[in-house]
C-alpha positions in Angstrom: -25.3 -9.7 -17.5 -24.6 -6.1 -16.8 -24.9 -3.3 -19.4 -21.7 -2.4 -21.2 -21.0 0.8 -23.0 -20.7 0.0 -26.7 -18.3 2.5 -28.1 -17.8 3.1 -31.9 -14.7 1.9 -33.7 -12.2 4.7 -33.7 -9.4 2.8 -35.3 -7.0 5.1 -37.2 -5.9 3.8 -40.6 -2.3 4.8 -41.6 -3.4 6.6 -44.7 -5.4 9.0 -42.5 -2.7 9.8 -40.0 -2.0 13.3 -41.4 -5.8 14.0 -41.1 -5.9 12.9 -37.5 -2.8 14.9 -36.6 -4.3 18.1 -38.2 -7.6 17.5 -36.2 -5.6 17.2 -32.9 -3.7 20.4 -33.6 -7.0 22.2 -34.2 -8.5 20.7 -31.0 -5.8 22.3 -29.0 -7.3 25.7 -29.8 -11.0 24.7 -29.9 -11.7 21.7 -27.6 -15.1 20.1 -28.0 -17.2 18.5 -25.2 -17.4 14.7 -25.3 -20.9 13.4 -25.6 -21.9 10.5 -23.3 -22.4 8.1 -26.2 -19.1 9.0 -27.9 -16.0 6.9 -27.7 -13.5 8.3 -25.1 -11.1 10.5 -27.1 -7.3 10.4 -26.9 -5.8 12.9 -24.5 -4.7 15.9 -26.6 -1.7 16.6 -24.3 -0.2 13.3 -25.3 -1.0 13.1 -29.0 -1.5 9.9 -31.1 0.8 8.2 -33.5 0.7 5.3 -35.9 3.7 3.5 -37.3 4.0 0.9 -40.0 5.0 -2.5 -38.7 4.2 -1.6 -35.1 2.1 -4.7 -34.5 4.2 -7.4 -32.9 1.5 -9.9 -32.1 -1.6 -10.7 -34.1 -4.0 -12.4 -31.7 -5.9 -15.3 -33.3 -9.3 -16.3 -32.1 -10.7 -15.9 -28.5 -8.1 -17.3 -26.2 -6.6 -16.9 -22.7 -3.1 -15.4 -22.7 -1.7 -14.0 -19.5 0.5 -10.9 -19.8 2.3 -9.1 -17.0 1.7 -5.3 -16.7 3.7 -2.7 -18.7 2.8 -0.2 -15.9 1.7 -1.9 -12.7 1.4 1.4 -10.9 -1.1 2.8 -13.4 -3.3 -0.2 -13.1 -3.2 -0.1 -9.3 -4.0 3.6 -9.3 -7.1 3.0 -11.4 -8.3 0.4 -8.8 -7.8 2.9 -6.0 -9.5 5.7 -7.9 -12.5 3.5 -8.5 -12.8 2.6 -4.8 -12.3 6.3 -3.9 -15.3 7.2 -6.1 -17.4 4.3 -4.6 -16.5 5.3 -1.1 -17.6 8.9 -1.7 -21.0 7.4 -2.5 -20.9 5.1 0.6 -20.7 2.1 -1.7 -18.6 -1.0 -0.8 -15.1 -1.3 -2.3 -14.3 -3.7 -5.1 -11.7 -6.4 -4.6 -8.9 -6.6 -7.2 -9.0 -10.0 -8.9 -5.9 -11.3 -10.8 -7.9 -13.2 -13.4 -9.9 -10.0 -14.2 -6.6 -8.2 -14.5 -5.4 -10.7 -17.1 -8.7 -10.4 -19.0 -8.6 -6.6 -19.1 -4.9 -6.5 -20.0 -5.4 -9.1 -22.8 -8.1 -6.9 -24.3 -6.1 -3.7 -24.0 -3.2 -5.4 -25.8 -5.4 -7.1 -28.4 -6.9 -3.7 -29.3 -3.5 -2.1 -29.6 -2.0 -5.0 -31.6 -4.9 -5.7 -33.9 -5.9 -2.1 -34.5 -9.5 -1.8 -33.2 -11.5 -0.2 -30.4 -14.5 -2.2 -29.4 -15.7 -4.4 -26.6 -15.9 -7.6 -28.6 -12.7 -9.2 -29.9 -11.8 -8.9 -33.5 -9.4 -10.5 -36.0 -9.3 -8.0 -38.8 -13.0 -7.1 -39.5 -14.3 -10.4 -38.1 -15.8 -10.7 -34.6 -14.2 -13.8 -33.1 -15.5 -13.5 -29.5 -18.0 -11.5 -27.6 -16.7 -9.5 -24.7 -18.4 -11.7 -22.1 -17.1 -14.9 -23.7 -13.6 -13.5 -23.7 -13.8 -12.5 -20.0 -15.3 -15.9 -19.2 -12.1 -17.6 -20.4 -10.3 -15.9 -17.6 -13.0 -15.5 -14.9 -15.2 -18.5 -14.4 -18.4 -19.1 -12.4 -19.6 -15.5 -12.8 -23.1 -14.2 -12.5 -22.4 -10.6 -13.3 -20.0 -8.8 -15.7 -19.3 -5.3 -16.9 -16.6 -3.6 -18.9 -15.3 -0.1 -19.6 -12.7 0.7 -22.3 -10.8 3.9 -23.2 -7.9 4.9 -25.5 -5.5 7.7 -25.6 -5.7 9.0 -22.1 -2.3 9.7 -20.6 -2.8 9.1 -16.8 -5.1 7.1 -14.5 -6.6 10.4 -13.2 -7.5 11.5 -16.7 -9.0 8.2 -17.9 -11.1 7.9 -14.7 -12.4 11.5 -15.2 -13.4 10.5 -18.7 -15.2 7.5 -17.5 -16.9 9.3 -14.7 -18.1 12.0 -17.1 -19.9 9.4 -19.2 -23.2 8.1 -17.6 -22.8 4.5 -18.9 -19.2 4.2 -17.8 -20.0 5.8 -14.5 -22.8 3.4 -13.9 -20.5 0.4 -14.4 -18.0 1.9 -11.9 -20.7 2.6 -9.2 -22.9 -0.4 -9.6 -23.5 -2.6 -6.5 -24.0 -5.7 -8.8 -20.3 -6.5 -8.9 -17.7 -7.2 -6.2 -14.4 -7.5 -8.0 -12.4 -5.5 -10.6 -9.5 -6.0 -13.0 -7.6 -3.3 -14.8 -5.5 -3.6 -18.0 -3.3 -0.9 -19.5 -1.2 -1.3 -22.7 0.9 1.0 -24.8 1.2 1.1 -28.6 -1.3 1.0 -31.4 -3.1 4.0 -33.0 -4.0 5.7 -29.8 -0.7 5.0 -27.9 -2.5 3.9 -24.7 -5.3 1.5 -24.1 -7.3 1.1 -20.9 -9.8 -1.6 -19.8 -11.8 -2.1 -16.7 -13.4 -5.5 -16.2 -15.9 -5.9 -13.3 -17.4 -9.1 -12.0 -19.2 -11.1 -9.4 -18.8 -14.8 -8.8 -21.2 -17.2 -7.3 -20.6 -18.0 -3.6 -17.5 -15.7 -3.4 -17.5 -13.1 -0.6 -14.4 -10.9 -0.7 -12.6 -9.1 2.1 -11.0 -5.7 1.2 -8.4 -3.9 3.2 -8.2 -0.1 3.1 -10.3 0.3 -0.1 -7.8 -2.1 -1.9 -4.9 0.3 -1.4 -1.5 -1.3 -2.3 0.3 -0.2 0.8 -0.1 1.5 4.2 2.3 3.1 6.7 0.0 2.3 9.7 -1.0 -1.2 11.0 -4.4 0.1 11.8 -6.6 -0.5 8.8 -10.3 -0.8 7.8 -11.8 -3.9 6.5 -14.9 -4.4 4.3 -16.4 -7.9 4.2 -19.0 -9.0 1.8 -21.8 -11.3 3.0 -24.4 -9.2 4.8 -27.6 -11.2 5.1 -25.9 -14.5 4.1 -23.5 -15.1 7.0 -24.2 -14.8 10.7 -20.8 -15.2 12.2 -17.1 -14.5 11.4 -13.6 -14.9 12.8 -10.4 -13.4 11.5 -6.6 -13.9 11.7 -3.4 -12.1 10.7 -1.0 -13.9 8.4 -0.8 -17.6 9.6 -1.6 -16.6 13.2 -4.3 -17.7 15.6 -8.0 -17.1 14.8 -10.0 -14.6 16.8 -13.1 -15.9 18.6 -16.3 -16.2 16.6 -18.2 -12.9 16.5 -21.4 -11.7 14.9 -21.0 -10.8 11.2 -20.3 -7.2 10.4 -19.4 -5.7 7.0 -17.1 -2.9 8.2 -14.4 -3.5 10.9 -11.4 -1.7 12.3 -8.4 -4.0 12.4 -4.7 -4.0 13.4 -2.2 -5.9 11.2 0.8 -7.7 12.5 3.2 -4.7 12.8 6.0 -6.2 10.7 7.2 -4.5 7.6 6.3 -6.4 4.4 3.2 -8.0 2.8 0.5 -8.7 5.4 -2.5 -10.9 5.0 -5.9 -10.8 6.7 -8.2 -13.9 6.3 -11.8 -14.1 7.3 -13.9 -17.2 7.8 -17.6 -16.8 7.6 -20.3 -19.3 8.8 -24.0 -19.7 9.0 -24.9 -22.9 10.8 -22.7 -25.7 9.3 -21.9 -23.7 6.1 -18.5 -21.9 6.0 -16.3 -20.1 3.5 -13.0 -18.2 3.6 -11.5 -15.2 1.8 -8.4 -13.1 2.3 -6.7 -9.9 1.1 -3.2 -8.5 1.3 -1.5 -5.1 1.8 2.1 -4.0 2.1 2.9 -2.5 5.4 5.7 0.0 4.8 6.8 0.4 8.4 7.9 -1.9 11.2 6.8 -1.9 14.8 8.3 1.0 16.9 11.3 -0.3 18.8 12.6 1.6 21.8 16.4 1.7 21.5 18.6 3.1 24.3 22.4 3.4 23.9 24.6 2.7 25.7 23.0 -0.1 27.8 25.4 0.8 30.8 27.6 3.7 32.0 30.8 3.5 34.0 32.4 6.4 35.8 35.7 6.6 37.7 36.6 8.7 40.8 40.3 9.3 40.7 41.5 9.8 44.4 44.9 11.2 43.3 43.3 14.2 41.6 39.7 14.2 43.0 38.3 14.1 39.5 35.3 12.1 38.2 36.1 10.7 34.8 34.1 11.3 32.7 32.3 14.2 34.4 29.1 13.2 32.5 27.8 10.8 29.9 25.0 10.9 27.3 22.2 8.3 26.9 20.7 8.3 23.4 17.0 7.3 23.1 15.6 6.5 19.6 13.1 4.5 17.7 14.9 1.9 15.6 11.7 0.3 14.2 10.2 3.1 12.2 10.1 6.9 11.7 7.4 7.6 14.4 8.5 10.0 17.2 8.1 8.2 20.5 7.5 9.9 23.8 9.6 8.5 26.7 10.0 9.0 30.4 12.4 7.9 33.1 10.0 6.1 35.4 12.5 4.9 38.1 15.9 5.8 39.3 18.1 3.5 41.4 20.8 5.6 43.1 21.0 9.1 44.7 24.6 9.7 43.7 24.0 10.9 40.2 21.6 13.3 38.5 19.8 13.5 35.2 19.5 16.4 32.8 15.9 15.5 32.0 13.4 12.7 32.8 11.1 13.0 29.7 11.6 13.6 26.0 10.9 12.3 22.5 12.8 10.4 19.9 15.4 11.0 18.6 16.7 12.5 21.8 18.3 11.6 25.1 19.5 12.7 28.5 22.8 13.3 30.3 23.9 11.4 33.5 26.3 13.2 35.9 27.7 11.9 39.2 27.1 14.3 42.1 30.3 15.8 43.4 30.7 13.9 46.7 34.3 12.7 47.3 33.5 11.4 50.8 30.8 9.0 49.4 33.0 7.9 46.6 36.0 7.1 48.8 33.8 5.3 51.3 32.4 3.0 48.6 34.8 1.6 46.1 31.9 0.6 43.8 28.6 2.5 43.6 25.9 0.7 41.5 22.6 1.9 40.3 20.6 2.6 37.1 17.5 4.1 35.5 14.5 2.7 33.7 13.3 4.4 30.5 9.8 3.6 29.2 8.0 4.6 26.1 4.8 6.5 26.9 1.6 6.8 24.9 -1.1 4.5 23.6 0.9 2.8 20.8 2.5 -0.5 21.9 6.3 -0.2 21.6 8.6 -3.2 21.4 11.6 -3.2 23.7 10.0 -0.9 26.3 11.1 -0.5 29.1 14.9 -0.3 28.8 17.2 -0.4 31.9 20.5 1.5 31.8 23.0 0.4 34.4 25.1 3.1 36.0 28.2 2.4 38.2 31.1 4.4 39.6 34.5 2.8 40.5 37.0 4.5 42.9 40.6 4.2 41.8 43.9 5.9 42.5 44.5 6.9 38.9 42.9 6.2 35.6 45.5 4.9 33.2 45.0 6.3 29.7 46.8 4.6 26.8 47.5 6.5 23.6 48.1 4.6 20.4 50.7 6.0 18.1 49.5 7.7 14.9 50.2 5.6 11.8 50.5 7.3 8.5 50.0 5.4 5.3 
């Protein structure tokens, strides 16, 4: 069992609210340093309040109750800040675990609702459950646990700074004994905001972590961390429900490309050593789709009018764009079929395009009633682009006169 920072009970009784308020106002002008063994103080920028009848639930005993987050972004930010701190120390990232989330969120709400600030669970003044027994009701088969709590801090950045400034809390964040994390945040109670981090490690569980457990990415190229060094000798991976890669020697850190499709993407790893195997997976939201070369229109038609000697239209634009995401794609015209038209450019980037213009050659036009050709536009660069290359057909028809029809204007 890992060490846990035991913090003193800072519950604020209603009859002392005016005293707490006065102390907070004084602290605005003479802030004091927080000792490492002190409870984490409420953030003075946010203030604290206590209201009669504020408790809506009085938890009874030591039980499992799953609550959905009141601020999912705050909880995710704490996870990402933890792994950012660990990465700065060249430590492996922690995998977010849903059961540890529920355990941490339960305790954050329990402290807010029942009016205490301790690791063990209380009903009134009675300890009904130790902190490890409580977590064990959510997170089974563990061989290591740790917990940090805080109250009053207004943002994930501020509460993380408070924890990192305290040696015991910092130790729990940076230990290599645990592999998974859960975060709970709840509002209400004497301090207004309650924060809990639960850390754990389960027997025979070897997580995979994508991009330091970030919630989302704009690029399909990600970094993986895989636990199991010294235990597993080989591994293979797959995207979503796709095909497995070939077996390869185990490595903890790996560059990987997701399926480039916007949405939730999953990476699964299978590990083996002899006849023993295990699997784990992680997900991340990919916010962009695969780049898609889009060229409009797909064909151009010109007319040579023998009665006037005009080419109609005299030129036409071809628009080149990326319809899959916001990346700027470089493109080039890598082949031209036909010597009777010219191009304003043969390279560019999206969004952009070029202009096609028939060369003024009446003799050629009259001799050939139909001239056909085209051009091929290809995306250039190292990034694979769907829909590349695109072929644009170009033709010219020789006619006596182009009949133009005008529709009458209708007023409503």
